[in-house]
N, C-alpha and C positions, 0 to 999 in steps of 0.2 A: 507395544507396536512401534512406538517412537524411540529411536535409539539416539540418545544425546550423550555428550561427553564434555567434561571440563577441558580447558585448553590454556596454554600460555599465550595470552594476547600480547600483541605488539601495541604499545600505547605511546602517545606523545609524552615526552619528558617535560613535566611542568617547570623544571628548572631551566629549560631551554626556550620554551614558548609560553604564551598566555593562552590557555585552553579556549576561552571564548573567541579568540581571534583565529583559531585554526579549524575548529569543527564546523560542520555545515548541516543544513537541511538535506534530505535525500535528493539525489541528483535530479530527479524528475520534478521536483518542486522548486528548483533554482531558476528564477527568471534571469534575463540578461542584466537587469539592474542589480539583482542580488549577486550575480557572478562578478560584476564590477566591484561591488562592496567587499566581497570575499578576497578578491585579488588585492585590493588596497589594504585590507586588514593585516595581512602578514605574508611574507615571502614563503611561508611554509603552510599556508592555508590549504586544506585538503582539496579545494575546488580545482587546483592545478592538476590533480590526479584524476578525480572522478568526473570532472566536466571542464577540461582545459579549453582555452580559447584556440580557435583555428588561426594559425599565424602564417601570413603570406611569405615570411622569410624562411620557412622550412626548406631544408635542402632535400634533394631527391632521396626518397626512402623514409623521410621523416613525416610524422603527422602527430595529431594530438595524443595518440595512443603510445607511440614511441617516446614522446616527451613525458607522458605520465610515468612510463617505466623508468625513464632516466631520473625523474624527480624522486621516485620511490627508492631507487637504488642509492642515489646520492644522500638522501635524508637518512637512510639507514646507516650508511657509512659515517655520516656526521653525528650519529647517535641522537638525532632528533626524535627517533622512535627507540624505545627500549622494550625488551621482552620481560614480562613478569616472570618471577623466579619459579613459581609453582603453577601447575595446572589448576585452573579456577573456574567457577561460575561467577557471574557478575550480576548481583542484584541491582536492578535498575528501576528507580522510582521517579515519576514525573508528577509534579504538583502544578495545577493550572486552573484557570477559570475559562470555561469554554466560551467561544464567541457568542455574544448575546446573553450569556448567563451571568449570574451574580455569585453563586456559591463556589467555593474552592473545592476542587476534586483532586483525588490522588490515584494514579494508576501504577500498579506494581507489576513488574515482570522480571525476567532474568535473561542475561545473554549467555548463550551456550553454543557449542557446535551440535549440529543435528545431521544425521545421515540423510543424504539425498535419496529420495525414493521416487520411482515412477508412480504416476497417479493410479495406475492399475493395481498397485499393491495395497490400496485403500488404507494408507497411513497418512499421507499428505493430500489435502483436498483444496482445490481452487474454488473461487466464487466468481471469477470474471475471466473473459477471454483475453488473449494477449495478441500483440501485433508484431509482425516480422521485423520492422525497421528498428524499434527500440532493442529487441533482442540481439540483432546483428551488431548494434553499437556496443552493448554491454559485453558481448562475447569478444569483440575486438579488444576491449579494455582488459578483460580477464586474461586473454591469451598473452597480452603484452606484459601485464604486471604480475600475474599469477598470485593474486591476493584478493580478498574480499574486504571492503572498507566500510560497508554498511550492513545492517542486519535485516534479514527477512522478518517481517512482523507476523508471528504465528499465534493463533488462538488455540487453547486447550480448555477442557472442562474440568473443574475441581470445585464442586459446590461447597465443600467443607474448608476450602482454602488451606489444605494441608501443606502444599508445596510452599506457599508464601510464608506460612508459619515456620517451616523448617529453615528457610533462608534467613528470615529476620532482617533487621536493619538498625540494630541498636547503637552501634558505635558511630563515630564521625565518619562520613563518607570519604572514600579515596578521591572522588571527583565530585565537584559541586559547581554548577554554573547556571546562569539564566540566559535563555536565547532571546532573539529579537522579537519573539511573540510574548515574552514575559513568562515563559514556562521555566520552572525550576527543574533541572536535571541533576539527579544524585546517583552515584554509582558506588557500590561496595564490592570489594573483591572477596569471594568466599572460597577459601582453599582447603578447609578442613575436610579430609577424605571421608569421614563418616557422614558429613552433611551432603557432600556432593554425591556420594553413593546412594544415600537415602533419596535424594531428588531424582537420580537416574532411575532407581527402582520404581518410584511413584509415577514417573513419566512413561514407563515402559508399556503401559496398557492404554496410553492416550492416543487419540487421533488429533492431527494438527490441521487447522484450517488457515490458509494464507489470508491475512487481513490486508497487508500491503507488501508489495515486492514480487508480484507474479512474474514480471519480466525477468527480474534478477534470479528468481528461483529456477525458471525454465532455462535461463542461460547457464546456471550452474549445472543443471541436468545435462544440457547439451555438451558442456565442457567435460563433464564426467565421462560421457560416452566417447568423446574424442580421445581422452586420455586412456580410457580402457582399451580402445582399439589400438592405440599406439603402443601401449605397454605389452599387449598380448600378441603383437605382430609376430614376434619370434616364436612364441609358443604355437601359434597357428602353423608356422612353418615346420616345427618339430613334430607336432602331434597330427598334422593334417588339418586342413581348413575346416572340414565338415565332421571332424571326429566328435564323439560324444564328450570326451574329456575336455576338448577345447570349448564347447558350448557351455559346460558347467563353469569353467574358469572365467569365461567372458562375462557371464551374467551374475555369477555369485563368487566374487573374489574371496579368497581365504582370509586375507587381512585387509582392513580398510586403509587405503592410501589417503593422503590428505585431500585429494580432489573428490573423494567420496563423501565429504562433509561440507557443510556450508554454515556460516555464522547466522544465528537467528536470535531474536528476542521473543520469548514465550510469555504470553499474557493470559491470565485466567479469564475466560469469557463470562464467568459467573460473577466477576468482580463489579461492584457498583461504580467503579471509576472508569469503566470502559465506555467511551463516548464515540458515537457516530454522528457526524453532521450531515445535513442534506446538501445535495448539489442541485441548485435550481437551473431551469432551462430558460434561455432568452432567445426568442425567435425574431429573426430580422430578414430583411430583403424580400419580403413577399409583397409584390406590387398590388395584388388584388385583395389584400387582407381587409376583412370587415368584421368588426367586433359583433355587430348584430347577427351576421350570418353564422359566425362561430357559435354564438349563444343558441340559436335555433337548431343548428345541426347537432350540437353537443347533446341536446335533449334526447337524442336517440340512444345515447350511451350512458348518460348520467342524469341524476337530478341536478338541476342548475338553479342556483339562487344568486340573484344580483345583490351585491353589497356596496357599501359606500365607496365611490371611486376615489375619494380622498384618504382612504384608509392608510395608516402608517405601516411601515415594514414591521415594527414591533407588534402592533395590534394584529396584523395579518398572520404573523407567526403564532401568536396566541390563539387566534381563531382556528388556524390549521390544526394546532395541537388539540383543541377542544373537539373539533369536528372529526378528527381522525383517531380519537381515542380507541374506538372499537372497529374502525374500518377505514375506508378510503376517504381522502380529502386532498383536493388539488385546488389551488387558488390561482386564477388567471387575472392579470392586471394589464390594461392597456393605458393609453394616454388619458382617457377620460371615462373608463368603465372598469368594473371589477366583478368577477364571478367566482362563486364557490361551486366546485364540481364534487359531488359525492354520490353514494348509493349506486355503484355501477350496475348496469343492466345486462351486460354481455358476458360476464364471467361464465365459463363453461361452453361458450359457443365456438364455432370454427374460426371466428375472428382472430383468435390467438394461435392458430395453427397447431403445432405440436407441443406448445408450452404446457407444462403441468399446471394443476390448480395452485400449487405452491407459488409458481412464478406469476400466474395470472392475478394472484391476490396482491401483488406489489403495486403500489400507487404509480411507481415509475413505469412499469410495464403497461398499465392502463393508459397513462399519459401518452406513451410512445405509440401504442397500437391504435388507440381510439382518437385522441385529439391531434397528435402530430401527423400520423400517417393518413387516417381516414378523413378527418374534418379539414385539416389544413393542407393535405396532399403532399406532405414532405416525405420523400421515399426513404426507406430504411438505409439505402446506400448514402443518400445525402445527409442523413442524421449521423451515420458513422463517420463520414468525411467532414462533418461540421460545416456544411455549405450554408445552411440557413439557421444554424443553432449554435449558441455559445453556452458554456457551462460556467455558472457563477456560484460561489459559496455564500457571498454576502447578500442578504435580501435587500438592503438599502441600495446596493449597487444595481441589482436587478431592476428595482423600481426606478432608479435614476435614468437608466437607459431608455425605458419606455416613455417616461414623462418628459424627457428632453427630445423625444422624436427620433432617437437612434435605434429603436427596435419596434417591432409590431406588438409583441405581447411577451410578458414574463410569466412563467408558470412556477409557482412556489410549491415545494413539496415538504412533507414531514420526512425525517430521517428513516432509513430502513432499520428495522429492529434487529438486534443481535440474534434473536431466535430465528428470524427469517433467514439471515445469512447462514446460520448453522444448518437449518433444515435443508435449504437449497444446495449448499455445498456438499453435505453428507449424502445427498441423493444423487450426486454426480452431475448436478445442473449448474448453470451460471446465471448471474444477474446481468442486466444491460450495463454497458459501459457507463462510468461515472455515476454508479448507484450508491457507492459508499465512500465516505471520507472520514476515516478514523483519525481522531484528534486527541492529543497532538502527535506529530510525527516523531520518529526515532532519529536522533542525531547520528550523522555519519562521522566516523573518526574517533568515537569514544574508545572503541576497541578495533583492532585490525587482525585479520586472520591470513597470514602469509602461507601459501601452499609449499613454499620451499625457502 
């Protein structure tokens, strides 16, 4: 079902640049401070293309997207980027210690081209909703540069790890670097036709779930449709706009053009190295907030246990893990009180509207629907617009905000389980925003896929 293909990646020439100085985190993880650091690191840092600064000195017709296209063209002319000689897959290994963890983990994947599919084809599945503004931004960049600089993070199932075994990683890597988070990134180019064809065959019956990159995937899909329309404009004229032949050609091209593919990293969801971190919620700006009222009203929805208000973030994380081993566990911390919410009482009720039992079983859904919306009175729209809520990965930071008086309450969560992501995505459903944080991120700029 999944159609993948090796490709001749465009890659930074290590003889011209220092790779750690030019590759970046994904564009949506780059803060203004990180952007400044990337700009200072190298005149050829990829941030100038994927997230360029808006410059007041732009002449009419210029913007960050035209500047990105100019940089890309100039760097290609200067041979800052070089094409690999042979079509290849790229074995990609990340070695890391997750935040708050102690043991070193290893996540293996491979970079490839994958055919862009409509969700209705049941080949590629999403697990979260997308927003119009980020997609418009990425589409403007793609139109200007006609290239993909980062990979869509895709999950597939391979319990026997046959694909990882076929790719291997015995020799010295072609790329090796450590990022600002201490993650070791290693890349091997695999160009043996027998190996690449074996991987293609084994991937052919796989379904792909987007882990990260929903906005970029849907941008690639929209761009594909734009290019299809443009390419077949003449055909519509020759065959007649509503002819049967035209409809076949429009929706099922006989040969795959470059814009029919997108660059992705495929990772086995059955791998022990696949790590999802929780994203905690910090509530602020509620003038009438009362910890006591929260505790009493929450008893309508959960069993509530008051715990040591001086609990540390590390101990809270451990307590959550223990309490949530077989079910729900949410920890709420205020400036001087702390509560453990578990054993939900409303699953299966009309409180959750049309959400399936799969979705209702998620701690994050129960937090949003019961505690945030019902008990605290924060509307779904306000949550979506982040009016009274912030999203924080680090539990210590969440605790600090409430204990310094900068927030009303912090809600700590366990991470969503991979099986939950899989079941919900394959059922055609989605999780709430900021439900999953796959760690570590895939670096942008390791490989580039130019469409022309």
